[in-house]
GULUM-337211 format. One record per residue: residue in three letters; x, y, z of N, C-alpha, C in turn. Coordinates in steps of 0.001 Angstrom, whole numbers, plus 500000, padded with zeros to 6 digits. Example, Ala and Ser with C-alpha at 12.3 -4.5 7.8 and 13.67 -1.06 7.14 Angstrom:
2
+--------+--------+---------+--------+---------+----------+--------+--------+---------+--------+
: rodren : n.east : n.north :   n.up : ca.east : ca.north :  ca.up : c.east : c.north :   c.up :
+--------+--------+---------+--------+---------+----------+--------+--------+---------+--------+
:    ALA : 513190 :  494310 : 507800 :  512300 :   495500 : 507800 : 513200 :  496700 : 507800 :
:    SER : 512850 :  497750 : 507080 :  513670 :   498940 : 507140 : 512900 :  500030 : 507870 :
+--------+--------+---------+--------+---------+----------+--------+--------+---------+--------+
% end
This chain:
104
+--------+--------+---------+--------+---------+----------+--------+--------+---------+--------+
: rodren : n.east : n.north :   n.up : ca.east : ca.north :  ca.up : c.east : c.north :   c.up :
+--------+--------+---------+--------+---------+----------+--------+--------+---------+--------+
:    MET : 165510 :  434996 : 821625 :  165505 :   434525 : 823169 : 166859 :  434901 : 823923 :
:    ASN : 166655 :  435310 : 824942 :  167982 :   435543 : 825933 : 168422 :  434109 : 825843 :
:    PRO : 169680 :  433993 : 825548 :  170363 :   432628 : 825505 : 170377 :  431868 : 826770 :
:    GLN : 170511 :  432704 : 828093 :  170734 :   431951 : 829236 : 169257 :  431382 : 829596 :
:    ALA : 168032 :  432389 : 829212 :  166746 :   431897 : 829625 : 166445 :  430754 : 828902 :
:    ALA : 166576 :  430578 : 827293 :  166433 :   429550 : 826500 : 167081 :  428375 : 827111 :
:    GLN : 168345 :  428422 : 827708 :  168939 :   427081 : 828231 : 168304 :  426480 : 829452 :
:    VAL : 168065 :  427472 : 830320 :  166967 :   427265 : 831307 : 165596 :  426530 : 831164 :
:    TRP : 164962 :  427467 : 830001 :  163697 :   426770 : 829754 : 163830 :  425452 : 829064 :
:    ASN : 164562 :  425228 : 827984 :  164788 :   423939 : 827413 : 165201 :  422951 : 828491 :
:    PHE : 165702 :  423540 : 829403 :  166260 :   422202 : 830633 : 165043 :  421999 : 831039 :
:    ALA : 163888 :  422980 : 831420 :  162644 :   422509 : 832302 : 161733 :  421885 : 831346 :
:    LEU : 161775 :  422217 : 830209 :  160675 :   421388 : 829201 : 161591 :  419972 : 828926 :
:    ALA : 162926 :  419759 : 828967 :  163221 :   418182 : 828844 : 162914 :  417513 : 830233 :
:    LYS : 162822 :  418236 : 831181 :  162736 :   417401 : 832567 : 161282 :  417275 : 832611 :
:    MET : 160268 :  417819 : 832004 :  158790 :   417593 : 831920 : 158643 :  416303 : 830808 :
:    ALA : 159576 :  416379 : 829758 :  159434 :   415136 : 828770 : 159773 :  414017 : 829456 :
:    GLU : 160820 :  413937 : 830248 :  161426 :   413075 : 831070 : 160283 :  412465 : 832101 :
:    ALA : 159592 :  413271 : 832615 :  158785 :   412916 : 833817 : 157615 :  412167 : 832896 :
:    GLY : 157358 :  412695 : 831780 :  156224 :   411936 : 831040 : 156483 :  410485 : 830763 :
:    ARG : 157903 :  410309 : 830559 :  158337 :   409001 : 830262 : 158050 :  408156 : 831313 :
:    TYR : 158603 :  408871 : 832694 :  158313 :   407820 : 833680 : 157115 :  407703 : 834141 :
:    ILE : 156136 :  408544 : 833917 :  154771 :   408398 : 834203 : 154126 :  406965 : 833458 :
:    GLU : 154786 :  407362 : 832135 :  154077 :   405978 : 831124 : 154785 :  404592 : 831700 :
:    ALA : 156158 :  404754 : 832218 :  156710 :   403442 : 832744 : 156082 :  403070 : 834150 :
:    GLY : 155296 :  403854 : 834710 :  154632 :   403852 : 836041 : 155845 :  404050 : 837398 :
:    HIS : 156648 :  404946 : 837089 :  157605 :   405193 : 838040 : 157238 :  406657 : 838552 :
:    ASP : 156228 :  406670 : 839399 :  155830 :   407955 : 839893 : 156662 :  408815 : 840603 :
:    GLU : 157370 :  408329 : 841464 :  158279 :   409194 : 842315 : 159338 :  409695 : 841599 :
:    GLN : 160079 :  409033 : 840782 :  161024 :   409795 : 839678 : 160371 :  410584 : 838771 :
:    ALA : 159204 :  410560 : 838332 :  158357 :   411582 : 837657 : 158243 :  412840 : 838460 :
:    LYS : 157755 :  412690 : 839689 :  157801 :   413730 : 840338 : 158971 :  414581 : 840725 :
:    THR : 159907 :  413788 : 841048 :  161465 :   414313 : 841025 : 161622 :  415439 : 839675 :
:    GLN : 161389 :  414909 : 838598 :  161519 :   415436 : 837380 : 160718 :  416835 : 837191 :
:    ILE : 159462 :  416688 : 837493 :  158425 :   417602 : 837589 : 158906 :  418781 : 838478 :
:    ALA : 159368 :  418313 : 839536 :  159865 :   419378 : 840657 : 161047 :  420246 : 840111 :
:    LYS : 161890 :  419671 : 839551 :  163009 :   420297 : 838886 : 162459 :  421176 : 837784 :
:    ALA : 161609 :  420680 : 837073 :  161026 :   421486 : 835806 : 160432 :  422710 : 836447 :
:    VAL : 159798 :  422607 : 837116 :  158980 :   423912 : 837572 : 159565 :  425006 : 838292 :
:    TYR : 160781 :  424509 : 839172 :  161744 :   425389 : 839853 : 162442 :  425972 : 838687 :
:    VAL : 163168 :  425138 : 837818 :  163998 :   425682 : 837076 : 163380 :  426563 : 835972 :
:    GLY : 162173 :  426220 : 835635 :  161354 :   427047 : 834623 : 160925 :  428308 : 835184 :
:    ALA : 160575 :  428294 : 836351 :  160459 :   429793 : 837045 : 161904 :  430704 : 837070 :
:    GLY : 162789 :  430048 : 837153 :  164223 :   430738 : 837158 : 164563 :  431331 : 835473 :
:    ALA : 163928 :  431008 : 834494 :  164099 :   431614 : 833145 : 163738 :  432748 : 833301 :
:    LEU : 162532 :  433142 : 834123 :  162184 :   434485 : 834393 : 163281 :  435601 : 834804 :
:    LEU : 163890 :  434931 : 835599 :  165035 :   435848 : 836095 : 166043 :  436286 : 835118 :
:    TYR : 166232 :  435612 : 834110 :  167056 :   435796 : 833168 : 166245 :  436986 : 832191 :
:    LEU : 164919 :  436822 : 831825 :  164192 :   437784 : 831211 : 163837 :  439106 : 832017 :
:    LEU : 163608 :  439069 : 833066 :  162991 :   440108 : 833714 : 163853 :  440650 : 834886 :
:    GLY : 164680 :  439998 : 835381 :  165670 :   440477 : 836378 : 164803 :  440156 : 837790 :
:    GLU : 165277 :  440660 : 838641 :  164575 :   440428 : 840192 : 163487 :  441606 : 839898 :
:    CYS : 162291 :  440873 : 839919 :  161125 :   441814 : 840023 : 159913 :  441063 : 840824 :
:    PRO : 158871 :  441449 : 841076 :  157679 :   441122 : 841673 : 157157 :  439739 : 840684 :
:    GLN : 157005 :  439873 : 839606 :  156719 :   438728 : 838876 : 157605 :  437433 : 838905 :
:    GLU : 158851 :  437771 : 838781 :  159898 :   436695 : 838983 : 159846 :  436065 : 840502 :
:    ARG : 159684 :  437063 : 841498 :  159528 :   436408 : 842734 : 158411 :  435519 : 842884 :
:    ALA : 157084 :  436111 : 842434 :  156038 :   435176 : 842656 : 156249 :  433907 : 841902 :
:    ALA : 156802 :  433702 : 840794 :  156793 :   432608 : 839912 : 157789 :  431766 : 840862 :
:    HIS : 158405 :  432243 : 841532 :  159652 :   431303 : 842355 : 158689 :  430669 : 843499 :
:    GLU : 158148 :  431758 : 844225 :  157139 :   431360 : 845380 : 156085 :  430495 : 844929 :
:    ALA : 155476 :  430485 : 843805 :  154616 :   429776 : 843599 : 155102 :  428164 : 843107 :
:    ALA : 156335 :  428282 : 842335 :  157099 :   427050 : 842141 : 157437 :  426184 : 843574 :
:    GLN : 157718 :  426975 : 844509 :  158100 :   426335 : 845700 : 156906 :  425590 : 846594 :
:    GLU : 155856 :  426337 : 846382 :  154666 :   426174 : 846959 : 154150 :  424858 : 846369 :
:    PHE : 154179 :  424754 : 844886 :  153816 :   423696 : 844224 : 154534 :  422558 : 844449 :
:    ILE : 155841 :  422763 : 844706 :  156742 :   421397 : 844982 : 156427 :  420847 : 846436 :
:    SER : 156348 :  421891 : 847360 :  155806 :   421274 : 848646 : 154472 :  420663 : 848667 :
:    ASP : 153534 :  421208 : 848135 :  152319 :   420672 : 848004 : 152288 :  419191 : 847197 :
:    MET : 153142 :  419375 : 846126 :  153313 :   417917 : 845696 : 153629 :  416789 : 846280 :
:    ALA : 154757 :  417219 : 847146 :  155437 :   416350 : 848107 : 154458 :  416051 : 849164 :
:    SER : 153609 :  416570 : 849825 :  153178 :   416337 : 851039 : 151609 :  415998 : 850820 :
:    GLN : 150985 :  416333 : 849574 :  149496 :   416039 : 849528 : 149568 :  414483 : 848504 :
:    GLU : 148789 :  413967 : 848734 :  148251 :   412517 : 847965 : 147987 :  413047 : 846377 :
:    CYS : 148882 :  413205 : 845578 :  148488 :   413558 : 844026 : 149201 :  412503 : 843212 :
:    SER : 148599 :  411787 : 842202 :  149531 :   411084 : 841440 : 150675 :  411900 : 840417 :
:    ALA : 151502 :  411187 : 840052 :  152473 :   412122 : 838991 : 151630 :  412483 : 838012 :
:    ALA : 150714 :  411884 : 837565 :  149892 :   412359 : 836305 : 149053 :  413610 : 836678 :
:    GLN : 148613 :  413770 : 837783 :  147856 :   415049 : 838347 : 148993 :  416172 : 838436 :
:    ALA : 150239 :  415702 : 839139 :  151293 :   416675 : 839280 : 151683 :  417184 : 837898 :
:    TYR : 151804 :  416254 : 836866 :  152218 :   416724 : 835527 : 151397 :  417745 : 834947 :
:    ALA : 150111 :  417507 : 835045 :  149056 :   418249 : 834335 : 149211 :  419770 : 835238 :
:    ALA : 149256 :  419705 : 836392 :  149471 :   421074 : 837230 : 150716 :  421803 : 836946 :
:    ALA : 151880 :  420989 : 836647 :  153127 :   421636 : 836163 : 153195 :  422127 : 834747 :
:    ARG : 152322 :  421743 : 833891 :  152229 :   422095 : 832572 : 151619 :  423355 : 832478 :
:    LYS : 150678 :  423390 : 833319 :  149589 :   424906 : 833783 : 150588 :  425786 : 834335 :
:    ILE : 151207 :  425387 : 835266 :  152406 :   426577 : 835992 : 153289 :  426995 : 834772 :
:    LEU : 153859 :  426139 : 833936 :  154775 :   426559 : 833060 : 154137 :  427400 : 832024 :
:    GLY : 152885 :  426960 : 831778 :  152141 :   427876 : 830584 : 151997 :  429297 : 831313 :
:    MET : 151691 :  429549 : 832593 :  151690 :   430576 : 833294 : 153012 :  431291 : 833350 :
:    ILE : 153981 :  430748 : 833617 :  155308 :   431226 : 833490 : 155642 :  431886 : 832212 :
:    ALA : 155235 :  431094 : 831196 :  155778 :   431449 : 829776 : 154738 :  432899 : 829661 :
:    GLY : 153691 :  432839 : 830095 :  152667 :   433867 : 829847 : 153525 :  435236 : 830520 :
:    LEU : 154209 :  435225 : 831516 :  154649 :   436111 : 832348 : 155953 :  436890 : 831602 :
:    SER : 156497 :  435977 : 830643 :  157561 :   436573 : 829639 : 157239 :  437742 : 829041 :
:    PRO : 158206 :  438699 : 828759 :  158113 :   439863 : 827916 : 157486 :  439317 : 826481 :
:    PRO : 156791 :  440347 : 826092 :  156236 :   440042 : 824311 : 157540 :  440000 : 823515 :
:    GLU : 158696 :  440788 : 823785 :  159785 :   440809 : 822933 : 160724 :  439686 : 823028 :
:    ASP : 160421 :  438932 : 824177 :  161416 :   437869 : 824179 : 160761 :  436566 : 825019 :
:    PRO : 159786 :  436099 : 824296 :  158488 :   435118 : 824916 : 159377 :  433727 : 825452 :
:    LEU : 158731 :  433266 : 826147 :  159087 :   431830 : 826342 : 157963 :  430747 : 825618 :
:    PRO : 158386 :  429895 : 824989 :  157322 :   429047 : 824279 : 156568 :  428383 : 825333 :
:    ALA : 155222 :  428254 : 825094 :  154456 :   427472 : 826010 : 154774 :  425887 : 825935 :
:    PRO : 154639 :  425286 : 827044 :  155068 :   423896 : 827188 : 154007 :  422959 : 826450 :
+--------+--------+---------+--------+---------+----------+--------+--------+---------+--------+
% end
């Protein structure tokens, strides 16, 4: 895998793991902060794999919209976590077959 993409993607997955620990501890706001970081940074991994292209821009726009929705709507951290896993899975699906991102 592209080393820069790997570093960014691993950071995103680590933030998701951290969010999971916050959820287990009942710290929803801290969990949501880590979820937002994971989704935004995870979308950035595509930049290293695809360069600037419609898929990369769409992933970043979706990440920004998700973060805004998560902040403005009443959703639990557990719901946001589940949605973020789906989004990261979709981002992984956009990676090129010759340089795939592992699913979260």
